[in-house]
C-alpha positions as CSV (number, residue, x, y, z in Angstrom):
1,X,-40.7,-28.1,25.2
2,X,-37.5,-28.6,26.8
3,X,-34.8,-30.8,25.1
4,X,-34.9,-33.9,27.8
5,X,-38.8,-33.9,27.2
6,X,-38.5,-33.6,23.4
7,X,-35.5,-37.0,23.2
8,X,-37.7,-38.7,25.3
9,X,-40.8,-38.6,23.9
10,X,-38.9,-39.0,20.2
11,X,-37.6,-41.9,21.7
12,X,-40.5,-43.6,22.6
13,X,-42.1,-42.4,19.3
14,X,-39.4,-44.3,17.4
15,X,-39.1,-47.0,20.2
16,X,-43.3,-48.0,19.3
17,X,-42.9,-47.4,15.6
18,X,-40.0,-50.2,15.4
19,X,-42.6,-52.2,18.0
20,X,-39.6,-52.8,20.6
21,X,-40.5,-52.9,24.6
22,X,-38.4,-51.1,26.7
23,X,-36.7,-54.3,27.4
24,X,-36.0,-54.8,23.8
25,X,-34.4,-51.5,23.4
26,X,-32.5,-51.8,26.5
27,X,-30.8,-54.8,25.2
28,X,-30.4,-52.9,21.5
29,X,-28.5,-49.9,23.5
30,X,-27.0,-51.9,26.2
31,X,-28.5,-49.5,28.5
32,X,-30.5,-50.6,31.7
33,X,-33.9,-50.9,31.2
34,X,-35.1,-48.5,34.4
35,X,-32.9,-46.0,32.3
36,X,-35.1,-46.4,29.4
37,X,-38.2,-45.2,31.3
38,X,-36.1,-42.5,32.8
39,X,-35.2,-41.1,29.2
40,X,-38.9,-41.1,27.8
41,X,-40.5,-39.4,30.7
42,X,-37.8,-36.8,29.9
43,X,-36.0,-36.9,33.2
44,X,-32.7,-38.0,32.0
45,X,-29.9,-35.6,31.1
46,X,-28.4,-37.5,28.3
47,X,-25.0,-37.1,27.0
48,X,-24.4,-36.3,23.2
49,X,-22.8,-40.0,23.2
50,X,-26.2,-41.7,24.3
51,X,-28.2,-39.6,22.0
52,X,-26.3,-40.9,19.1
53,X,-26.7,-44.7,20.5
54,X,-30.0,-43.8,20.3
55,X,-30.4,-42.6,16.6
56,X,-28.3,-45.3,15.5
57,X,-30.3,-47.8,17.1
58,X,-33.1,-46.4,15.3
59,X,-31.2,-45.9,12.3
60,X,-32.4,-42.0,12.1
61,X,-30.4,-38.6,12.3
62,X,-29.7,-37.0,15.6
63,X,-32.0,-34.3,14.7
64,X,-35.3,-36.6,14.5
65,X,-34.9,-36.9,18.0
66,X,-35.4,-33.1,18.8
67,X,-39.0,-33.0,16.6
68,X,-41.7,-31.4,18.0
69,X,-44.2,-32.8,16.1
70,X,-43.3,-36.2,17.2
71,X,-42.7,-35.7,20.3
72,X,-46.0,-34.4,20.5
73,X,-47.5,-37.8,18.8
74,X,-46.0,-39.5,21.3
75,X,-47.9,-38.2,24.2
76,X,-50.9,-40.2,22.5
77,X,-49.4,-43.6,22.9
78,X,-50.3,-46.2,25.3
79,X,-48.3,-47.2,28.0
80,X,-47.3,-50.6,26.4
81,X,-46.0,-51.3,22.8
82,X,-48.1,-54.3,22.8
83,X,-51.4,-52.6,22.9
84,X,-50.0,-50.5,20.3
85,X,-51.9,-50.8,16.9
86,X,-50.7,-49.5,13.5
């Protein structure tokens, strides 16, 4: 799995774990909502600063955004956070 895809899927994973919509996450990170979608789809070529921002927002270490196991789990998440039941 490529780095952009890993970070994207892990961003989605942690956003779901925090029960945040893309809009809520965008507000917390100060990113545009469309950019959140681009990140989660693995299409954003993120800067180190933006990766740090994402990790800080979730209160996790940066290396967790590169975890392949959680990225694979994120592939099974529904399209919308309100449909996700833990």
